[in-house]
N, C-alpha and C positions, 0 to 999 in steps of 0.2 A: 846621515840620510836614513829615513825610515824604511823598514822592511816592507816591501809591497805585499808580501804574503801574510803579514801579521794582521790579526783582526783589529778593526777600527774601534776606538773607544771615544766616548764623549766625556765631558767633565762630570756628569752624573754617575759615571762608572758602568754604564751599560755597554756591553760588547755587541757589536753588529757583525753578524756572520758575513765573511767575504764571499761565500758561495751564493748569497741571496740576491746580490745586486743585478746579476745578468738575467734573472728570472722575473724581476719586478717590471710591471708594465709602465709605459709612458702614457700619461693621461693628458690629452689636449682638450681645452675647452675655451669657449668664448664668453661664457658667463655662467651664472647660477640660475637655474630655472625655478627652483623653490627650495625651501628649507623648513625645518621644524625639529621636534623632539618627540620621542616615544619611549616610555619606560626608562627615562634617565639617559637615553642615548641621543646624541646630536645627529640629525639627519640633514645632509646637504646633497642636492642633485645637481650635477654638472652637465652643461649642455653646450653643443657646438652648432654652428651654422653649416648646413650642407647645401652646396650650390648644385642645382640640377638644371640642365638645358631643357627648355621648353620652346620648340619652334625657334624663332629668332631671338628669344629672350632667355632669361634665367629665373628659375623659381628658387626661393630660399626656404628650406625646411629646417626646423630645429630638432636635433636628435639628442638623446641622453648619451653622454660619453662616460659617465662615472657616477657612482653612488658612494658618498662618504658617510660612514657610520663610526662614531667615536664617543668616548667619554667626554664630559665637560673639560677635564684636565687636558686631554689630548687636543681638544678644540682650541683651548687657550694657547697651547704650545704651537699649534699650526698658525694661529693668528700672529703670535710673536715672531715666528719664522718669516711669515709673509711681510710683516711690518719691517723687519730687519732687511729682507731682500729688497724691498722697495726703497728703503733708505740708502742702501748700497748703490742702487741704480741711480738715484737722484744725485748722490755725491759724485758719481762718475760723469754724469751729464753736466754738472756745474764746473768741472775742471776745465781750464782753458785748453783748447786744441794745441797740440805741439806742432810747430812748423817743421817741415822736412828741409834739412839744409841742402842748399844747392850743391851740385857735384862740382868738384874742382879738378881741373886737368893737371 
């Protein structure tokens, strides 16, 4: 069994500090509002829908929830991670549902 206090490593040999995980923010988003590049850096703006009650109805505002700035190499790594996560999800959805056995007395 792995030591939970040991620093995590990936195949590339990069060590990830165990103390950084609890300080990293969770970023929720519903889509990408815009993207581009500037001085060699990839720029992606993440946005989420904000529901606001207005009288008997609801108004939807779009707000920025995150700003991604990274190198082209980091953008490729992010794209590969997203592709792999989507493939994992699709594999899980294609597996047949397991039936729960009936209880026997």
